[in-house]
N, C-alpha and C positions, 0 to 999 in steps of 0.2 A: 741335660740339653746337649747331647753329644753332637747333634747335627751342626751346631755352631762351630765346633772345632774343625769342621771341614773347610772353614773360611780362614784358618790359621795355617800357614805353610812357610816355615822359616827357610826352606830350601828353594822357594820360588825366586826367580830372578826376573824383575820387571822387564817387560818388552819395551822397545822404543816408543810404541804407541800408547802405553799405559799412562794414565793420570795417577800421580802419587800424592796422597794426602798425608799430612803429619798431624796426629792427634795426641793430646795429653789425656790419659784415661785414668779415672779413679773408680774402681769397682765398688759396688755396694757390698754390704756384709754378706759373707758366705758365697761370693762370686769371685772366682779366680781371675787373675789378670788375663790369662789366655782366653777364658770363656768370654770375658767382657770385650776383649779385642775382636773375637770371633763374632760376637753379637753386633758390634759396630759395623764390621765388614759385611756381615750378612744382611742386616736390616737396611743398609744403605745401597745394597745391590739387589740380589735375588734370593735371599734366604728369609726364613721366618721362624716362628716359635716351635714348629713341629716338623717332623719329616713329611715330605710331599711325594705322592705318587706321580705328580705331574712334572717333577724335576727331571727332565730328560738330559742325556749327556751333552747335547749342544747348548743347553741352558747352563748346566753346571760349569761348562768350559769357560764361560764369561763371568763367573763369580768374582767378586773382589776377594783379595787375600791380604791378611796381615802378614807381612813377610820380614819385618825387622822390628826389634825392640831394644830400648835402652832405658832402663828404669821404668818410668810410667809413660814414656814416649813410644808411640807405635806408628810405623809407616804402613799404609795400606795402599795396594796397587789396584787400580780399576781399569779393566780393558776398555778401550775407547768405544766399543760397541754398546756399552751401557749408556752412552750419552748421545744427545741430539747436538750435532755440531752447530756452533753459532747461537746457542741458547743458554745464556747465563741463568735464567730462572730454573730451567730443568737441572742444570748442574748443581745448583744450590738445593733444590728439592731432594737430591740424593745425598750430597755431602753434609748438608746442614738441616736435614729434615727430621723425620720421626725419631732418629737415633738420640736426639737431645732430650727426649722425654721418656726414655726407657728406664724402667725400675732397676734394671741390672747395673746401671752406672750411677754413681753418686754425683760425679762431675765429669764433664766431657768438654774439651776445648779443641777447636780446629785451629791449629797453629799456622799452617802453611799449605799451599797447593802448588805443585809443580805440574804445569800444563804441558802435554806433549805437543810437538810441532804441528801435527795435523789439526789439533784443536785451536792452537794459537792462530793458525792461518785462516780459521773460519770466522775470526773477528776482525773488525776494521781497525781498531785502535784509534788513537787520536788523529784527527784530520790535520792539525797544525803542530801540536806538541811544542816543546820548548823552543826549538829553533825557528819554527814557523811563526810562532807568536812574536818572537824577538824581531823577525823580519817585518811583519806588517805593523808592529808598533815602533819600529826604527830605534830600538834600544838594544845595543849589541853586547854590552858587557856587564853593566851594573844590575843589581837585583831589580825586578819589576816591583811596582808599588800599587797598593789599593787602599781604599778606606770605605768604611761603613758609616753613613751619617748616624750620629747618636743624638738623642735617644733613637733606638733602632725602629721602634714603631710609635706612632702618635703624631709625627710631624705631618703637616699638610703637604700637598704636592709642591707648592711654591717654596715652602721652607726647606723641603728635601732638596730641591733643585738648586737653591741658593747655596746650601752647604756643599753640594757637588761642584758648583762653579768655583767657590772659594778654594776648595781642595785641589781642583784641577789647576787653577791659577797658581797655587802654591807649589805645584810640581808633581802632584799625584798622577799616575798613569790611568788608573781605573777607579771609577766609582763602583760601589758594590752594595746591593741590597743585603740585609741580614736574612737569616733563615725563615723568620716568621713574618716578613713583609711580602705580601703578594698583591692582593687586589682589594684591600679594605676600603671602607667608605671614605675615610679621611685622606686616602692617597691611592687613587685608582690607577691600575696598571697602565692603561693606554695614555691617560693624561700625564702620568709620570714619565713615560717613555718619550712623549712628544716634547715636554718642557725640558727634560734632561738632554735631549738631542740638540735643542736650541742652545743650552748652556755649554754643551760640548763644543759646538761649532764656534761659539764665542771664545772659549778657552783655547782651542786650537789656533784661532786667528791671532790671539794675543801672545801666546807662548811659542808658537812655531813647533809645538810637540804634538804627537798623536795622542788622542784621548779616547777612552772607551768605557763601557759600562757592563758590569756583571749584573744584569737585571734578572730578577728572580721570576722564572716562568712556572715554578712548581704548581701543579694543579692536577686534576683528572686529566688523563692522557690527551684526549681530543682538545680540551681547553688549553693544555700546556703547549701543544703544537700551534694553536692559534696565537698564543702569546709570543712564541718564537717568531712567527711570521710578522707580527706587529713590530717586534724589535728589529727585524730585518728591514722593514719598510722605513725605519728611521736610521738605517745604515749602521746599526750597532753590529760589530763583528763578534760579539760575545753574548751568551746567555748564561744564566746560572740555574742550577737544579739541585734541590735537596735530594741526593741520590738514594738515601736510605728510606726516607718516607715515601718517595716516589716508587721505589722498587725497581728491580732489574728490567722488568718488561717495559716500564715507562721510560727508563733511561735508554734502553736499546731503541725504542721508537723515536726518541728525541735525537739520538745519534744518526738514525737513518734520515730523518728530516734535515738535519744540519749538513749532511753530505751534499745536498743540492743547494741549500741556502748559504753554504760556505761560512758557517758560524762555528766558533769555538765554544766549548762547554767548560764552565767553571763548576766543579763538583764540591758542594758543601756537604759535610758529613753529619749534619744534625741527627741525633738519635743513636749514633754509633755506640756511645758509651753504655747503652742499655745491654749490649752484648760483648763489647770489647774490654770493658774496664775490669771485670772479674777475671783474675788470673787463673782461676780453676775451671771456669765454665763459660762457654760462648764461642765467639769467633774473633780472631785477632784483627787489628786494623791493617796489618800487613796483608792478610788474606783478602780483606775488602778492597784495599787499594790496588793490589795486583789484578783483581777481577775488574775493577773500574777502568784500569788502564787498557785491558783487552777490549772492553765494551767501547771505549773511545772518548773518555774525558780528557781535557787538555790541562787542567789544573786540579789539584786535590789538596785539601787541608791535611797536614801531617803532625801538627803540634809545634810547640816552641821550646820545650824544656824549661824556659825561664819565665813563661807567662802565667796566666791565672788558671789554665786548664790542666788536668792531669795528662802528662805526656813525658814518660820516662825517656831519658837520654838515649839508651840503647835502642828503644823502639823508634824514636825520631830519626836517628842515624841510619837504621835499617831501612826505614821507609824512604828516606832521601836517596839512598843508594839504589833501592829497588825501582824507584820511579825513573831513574836515569840510565839504568843498565841496558845493555844491548839485548834485544829480544826480537829476532826474526825481522819482520817488516814493521813492527810496532814502534811508533815514535815515542820519545821521552815525554813524560808528564812533568809539568812545573810543580814542584813541591811548594805548598803555601803554608806560611807560618803566621799564625794569628791567635789572638786571645790574650789580652793584657800586655801588649807590646807598647813601647814608647821609645822616643829617640835615644834615651840613655842606655838602653840595653840592645840597641841595634848591633853593636860590635859583637856581642855574645852570640847572636843568632847567625850572623854572617860567618863567624868562626866555625860554627857547627855545620852549616849547610853549604857554605861557599856562596858565590855570587849568582849561581844559576838557581834562583828561587824567587818567590814572590812574597814580599813583606806586606802584610795587611794590618793596618793600625786603625782603630776606631777611637776609643777614648784617649789614646796616646796622641791623637791629632786634635780632636775636638775639645779635649780638656786643656789644651794649651791656653795660657792666660791671655794671649792676644788673639785667640780665635783660630778658626779652621785653616785659613790661608797661611798663617804663621806656623801652625802645627805641621802642615804639609811641607813647608819650606824647611822646618827643623829636621824632618825625616830625611829629606834629600841631602841636607848638610851633614847629617850623621852618617849617611851612606858614603858621601864623598870623602869624609874624614877617614872612615874605616878602610876604604879601598886605597887611599893614598898613604895608609899606615901612619896617620897622624892621630894623636889622642883627641877625644871629643873636647876635652878642656882646652887644648891648644887651638883647635879649629873654632871653638866658640868665641875666641877673642876677636875674631873678625866676622862673625856671623851671629847677629843678635838674636835671631829666632831660636837657634840652637842653644845659645846661652840662657835664654828665658826658659826653654824646655828643661834644661839640666837643673836650673834653680828650682823649678816647679816639681819635676818628677824625680830628680836625682838619678840613681841607678837601681832603684828598688825593683825587686821581682814580685809582682802582685800575687796575692793569695786569694 
């Protein structure tokens, strides 16, 4: 298959307008690394399994080229003409499309994408981002906080809203739906939005703090936009979307809608582990998160290291850095840490991520022996202690909710 080797050129120097993708490639038996890399470059751009009489010079000129290798890591440069600007679905159809099903590769993993400036400028990015959200929530320094009512599905609307009220009164900034709560018969979307708005207003009046809600609008695209409009009608500044199950097209449509409605987007990553967890095959969470930032989410889950979900330390730190790094006109995204957190391990997370993050606790609040309000207060107390460089044990002497949380949860790292 010598035509594939035309897509390998170690003398090629990427142009400023090229997109550069980093792949980890494991060839199948009897396939050389060079041929495997050439196949990846060819099949993701304008090559195929046989020589073509239709491959004219102007077409060959914009072919992708594997130009750098280090062991099983290959960098492939793609001229920008291969892509539709501002279309994440089309970009992924190329970089993460048919190449993952080729017989010639045993395993293939898309590790990273470096987007050229022209492509970056074709996306909106977050409307608010870290600093914008801090501004409208009036929280300047400490980590932002959120909670998912637990059990995450099954509660009636009134039960859900009561947990929200208790959590807000205890000090939580954001109520949050979990990934599989949308518009079920026991907790309909519009009724939930209406009642939670009433609870939010009561909590704001009693606490003097801003409160909001990551309400899950995930659905078929037209229905999703209707739900975002409903959330807006109740003056919620946020909506939540399961970005993987929704797909890039739906997420981009939602981002376009929120430009006018002035709503921020909380990105839940449910389903990501189906392709991010295998270290040999699939797409990394870094690649997904960088792409989501361009499309324009304001928060995204990045893992905890110390919680119940698989989230390697190196990956979490890399994601935390990538979401806050300088990138043309693109605002920073708020890294969200969630999954098995409780007040006893808050210092561990803040040490890893810093204070520019969002801490989301579900069971770590609602599993508090004195209830959700006390659990929320314990979280805020744990944050205060950590930021003031006081041990949780010392701070708990004058904060009973934290003391109760430490007695109940200890400092265990859930499995």
